[in-house]
FIBA-215588 format. One record per residue (C-alpha): x negated, z negated, y negated; residue number from 1. Coordinates in nm, 3 decimals. Example, Ala and Ser with C-alpha at 12.3 -4.5 7.8 and 13.67 -1.06 7.14 Angstrom:
2
c1, c3, c2, nr
-1.230, -0.780, 0.450, 1
-1.367, -0.714, 0.106, 2
//
This chain:
245
c1, c3, c2, nr
0.000, 0.000, 0.000, 1
-0.282, -0.087, -0.243, 2
-0.434, 0.258, -0.188, 3
-0.110, 0.425, -0.301, 4
-0.099, 0.199, -0.606, 5
-0.449, 0.300, -0.713, 6
-0.372, 0.666, -0.645, 7
-0.062, 0.636, -0.866, 8
-0.265, 0.484, -1.150, 9
-0.526, 0.762, -1.130, 10
-0.260, 1.035, -1.138, 11
-0.068, 0.850, -1.411, 12
-0.376, 0.849, -1.638, 13
-0.446, 1.216, -1.572, 14
-0.080, 1.299, -1.642, 15
-0.107, 1.122, -1.980, 16
-0.389, 1.349, -2.095, 17
-0.205, 1.655, -1.968, 18
0.097, 1.553, -2.174, 19
-0.126, 1.502, -2.480, 20
-0.265, 1.854, -2.444, 21
0.044, 2.060, -2.354, 22
0.225, 2.049, -2.693, 23
-0.101, 2.102, -2.882, 24
-0.177, 2.416, -2.681, 25
0.178, 2.550, -2.706, 26
0.207, 2.482, -3.080, 27
-0.154, 2.562, -3.170, 28
-0.084, 2.844, -3.421, 29
0.179, 2.635, -3.603, 30
-0.045, 2.329, -3.603, 31
-0.337, 2.524, -3.746, 32
-0.119, 2.652, -4.029, 33
0.020, 2.303, -4.100, 34
-0.325, 2.156, -4.169, 35
-0.441, 2.428, -4.408, 36
-0.325, 2.230, -4.711, 37
-0.291, 1.855, -4.763, 38
0.043, 1.916, -4.935, 39
0.178, 2.052, -4.605, 40
0.111, 1.725, -4.425, 41
0.480, 1.621, -4.407, 42
0.544, 1.933, -4.197, 43
0.252, 1.844, -3.969, 44
0.392, 1.490, -3.942, 45
0.725, 1.624, -3.812, 46
0.543, 1.819, -3.542, 47
0.337, 1.508, -3.458, 48
0.659, 1.311, -3.404, 49
0.784, 1.575, -3.158, 50
0.445, 1.554, -2.983, 51
0.477, 1.175, -2.962, 52
0.831, 1.188, -2.821, 53
0.719, 1.444, -2.563, 54
0.440, 1.217, -2.438, 55
0.645, 0.897, -2.428, 56
0.936, 1.061, -2.246, 57
0.698, 1.242, -2.009, 58
0.532, 0.911, -1.921, 59
0.869, 0.759, -1.833, 60
0.878, 0.525, -2.133, 61
1.214, 0.426, -2.281, 62
1.173, 0.336, -2.647, 63
1.390, 0.072, -2.814, 64
1.340, 0.023, -3.188, 65
1.482, -0.277, -3.374, 66
1.430, -0.270, -3.753, 67
1.510, -0.563, -3.981, 68
1.470, -0.336, -4.283, 69
1.458, 0.043, -4.309, 70
1.200, 0.215, -4.531, 71
1.334, 0.415, -4.824, 72
1.268, 0.785, -4.840, 73
0.994, 0.899, -5.078, 74
0.852, 0.546, -5.098, 75
0.501, 0.447, -4.989, 76
0.427, 0.162, -4.750, 77
0.144, 0.001, -4.558, 78
0.238, 0.006, -4.190, 79
0.057, -0.237, -3.961, 80
0.095, -0.325, -3.593, 81
-0.080, -0.495, -3.303, 82
-0.309, -0.263, -3.107, 83
-0.327, -0.278, -2.727, 84
-0.274, 0.072, -2.592, 85
-0.350, 0.442, -2.624, 86
0.026, 0.484, -2.662, 87
0.026, 0.286, -2.989, 88
-0.033, 0.603, -3.190, 89
0.264, 0.779, -3.031, 90
0.491, 0.479, -3.064, 91
0.408, 0.435, -3.432, 92
0.488, 0.802, -3.497, 93
0.825, 0.754, -3.330, 94
0.897, 0.424, -3.508, 95
0.873, 0.566, -3.861, 96
1.043, 0.874, -4.002, 97
0.854, 0.837, -4.329, 98
0.535, 1.047, -4.325, 99
0.225, 0.831, -4.304, 100
-0.147, 0.884, -4.249, 101
-0.344, 0.686, -3.992, 102
-0.666, 0.511, -4.085, 103
-0.856, 0.508, -3.758, 104
-1.195, 0.484, -3.595, 105
-1.406, 0.798, -3.604, 106
-1.477, 0.781, -3.227, 107
-1.132, 0.926, -3.151, 108
-1.237, 1.250, -3.319, 109
-1.455, 1.319, -3.012, 110
-1.152, 1.362, -2.784, 111
-1.123, 1.734, -2.700, 112
-0.840, 1.920, -2.876, 113
-0.670, 1.602, -3.001, 114
-0.981, 1.510, -3.198, 115
-0.982, 1.842, -3.385, 116
-0.649, 1.762, -3.552, 117
-0.714, 1.389, -3.569, 118
-1.017, 1.424, -3.795, 119
-0.840, 1.675, -4.019, 120
-0.524, 1.475, -4.074, 121
-0.631, 1.110, -4.050, 122
-0.861, 0.896, -4.261, 123
-1.162, 0.821, -4.043, 124
-1.371, 0.510, -4.081, 125
-1.708, 0.411, -3.942, 126
-1.680, 0.033, -3.943, 127
-2.057, -0.005, -3.920, 128
-2.100, 0.179, -4.252, 129
-2.014, 0.015, -4.584, 130
-2.018, 0.360, -4.748, 131
-1.758, 0.484, -4.500, 132
-1.535, 0.181, -4.559, 133
-1.543, 0.243, -4.935, 134
-1.460, 0.610, -4.885, 135
-1.146, 0.506, -4.698, 136
-1.007, 0.348, -5.015, 137
-1.059, 0.667, -5.215, 138
-0.894, 0.889, -4.952, 139
-0.608, 0.645, -4.904, 140
-0.552, 0.635, -5.279, 141
-0.522, 1.014, -5.289, 142
-0.273, 1.013, -5.002, 143
-0.061, 0.740, -5.161, 144
-0.048, 0.940, -5.485, 145
0.094, 1.226, -5.278, 146
0.385, 0.999, -5.182, 147
0.268, 0.928, -4.828, 148
0.232, 0.594, -4.653, 149
-0.070, 0.452, -4.471, 150
-0.090, 0.306, -4.121, 151
-0.366, 0.072, -4.010, 152
-0.408, -0.135, -3.693, 153
-0.569, -0.436, -3.866, 154
-0.724, -0.586, -3.554, 155
-0.989, -0.320, -3.610, 156
-1.024, -0.243, -3.241, 157
-0.852, -0.313, -2.913, 158
-0.898, -0.680, -2.823, 159
-0.963, -0.816, -2.476, 160
-0.634, -0.812, -2.283, 161
-0.641, -1.191, -2.257, 162
-0.615, -1.209, -2.638, 163
-0.255, -1.200, -2.761, 164
-0.354, -1.095, -3.113, 165
-0.704, -1.069, -3.256, 166
-0.803, -1.164, -3.610, 167
-0.705, -0.909, -3.876, 168
-0.950, -0.722, -4.095, 169
-0.874, -0.733, -4.469, 170
-0.876, -0.359, -4.545, 171
-0.504, -0.292, -4.504, 172
-0.415, -0.587, -4.724, 173
-0.661, -0.503, -5.001, 174
-0.520, -0.151, -5.009, 175
-0.164, -0.278, -5.021, 176
-0.245, -0.514, -5.308, 177
-0.443, -0.252, -5.501, 178
-0.149, -0.011, -5.487, 179
0.126, -0.275, -5.497, 180
0.301, -0.129, -5.191, 181
0.500, -0.333, -4.935, 182
0.355, -0.416, -4.596, 183
0.574, -0.324, -4.298, 184
0.480, -0.526, -3.987, 185
0.561, -0.361, -3.656, 186
0.525, -0.539, -3.323, 187
0.471, -0.344, -3.001, 188
0.600, -0.582, -2.738, 189
0.535, -0.395, -2.413, 190
0.248, -0.151, -2.468, 191
-0.013, -0.372, -2.305, 192
0.198, -0.393, -1.990, 193
0.305, -0.028, -1.992, 194
-0.023, 0.147, -2.071, 195
-0.321, -0.068, -2.161, 196
-0.683, 0.044, -2.181, 197
-0.744, -0.094, -1.832, 198
-0.766, 0.218, -1.617, 199
-0.594, 0.084, -1.306, 200
-0.275, -0.036, -1.474, 201
0.047, 0.084, -1.627, 202
0.393, 0.198, -1.526, 203
0.705, 0.368, -1.667, 204
0.960, 0.142, -1.833, 205
1.081, -0.005, -2.160, 206
0.871, -0.001, -2.478, 207
1.019, -0.225, -2.746, 208
0.933, -0.203, -3.116, 209
1.024, -0.480, -3.358, 210
1.008, -0.388, -3.726, 211
1.011, -0.692, -3.954, 212
1.122, -0.725, -4.314, 213
0.875, -0.592, -4.565, 214
0.615, -0.824, -4.713, 215
0.612, -0.777, -5.089, 216
0.278, -0.740, -5.271, 217
0.405, -0.712, -5.628, 218
0.207, -0.936, -5.859, 219
-0.054, -1.021, -5.597, 220
-0.423, -0.992, -5.680, 221
-0.730, -0.928, -5.466, 222
-0.794, -1.301, -5.437, 223
-0.462, -1.323, -5.248, 224
-0.591, -1.091, -4.973, 225
-0.667, -1.363, -4.716, 226
-0.332, -1.533, -4.763, 227
-0.151, -1.200, -4.726, 228
-0.358, -1.124, -4.416, 229
-0.260, -1.454, -4.253, 230
0.105, -1.420, -4.351, 231
0.133, -1.075, -4.191, 232
-0.059, -1.181, -3.881, 233
0.164, -1.486, -3.836, 234
0.475, -1.268, -3.837, 235
0.337, -1.046, -3.560, 236
0.184, -1.331, -3.358, 237
0.505, -1.535, -3.360, 238
0.703, -1.237, -3.231, 239
0.451, -1.174, -2.953, 240
0.452, -1.539, -2.849, 241
0.834, -1.557, -2.845, 242
0.899, -1.227, -2.668, 243
1.114, -1.229, -2.356, 244
0.935, -1.121, -2.041, 245
//
């Protein structure tokens, strides 16, 4: 029986990457056109949402989204969430209809095919480089001025699976304060169980998303960054600790 379980996990992982690639290959001409201009990003975002739905459904994931407050159209936000799975990117795309730009680690740009579009549409950061971290603020500022939102996984990386929620980096909160935009905390309740970074793990099933009320940043200053960081982290941590199994 254990042999069949390991065989399933191997095939399940391979199937994930096949699902990632299929829409990109089929829609390649349209995707290439959509990234020619930054102003066309909202069109690219719509295609990305279709891509995300395709992967989640193909993996056998049933998505349930519960929002305490819905984002307004044409408003900019700072989206944050816990980070435990390769499916986090897809689930975030499905959770928000408002176009947003990911701030993510540059290593993902090395993934064949996916990485080509990732590095041309996302804001990449090399966390070992102070120059790179500063450049993120400039690129994010330009995107916010275009009416887009920003999405950051503030844990900075994927924590050990024994860690419920790692400490948050300050970048997302400094950006939110600098631009006086609300923070929207999302909690992914099942991604670690459904499709973690552990190779021999995962299964089809329910993926729940909890979207909390926005955290206002109006009037806050940079010296309030740590308090804002802890407030947002507490919201997500409490939800993770109180989730039903």
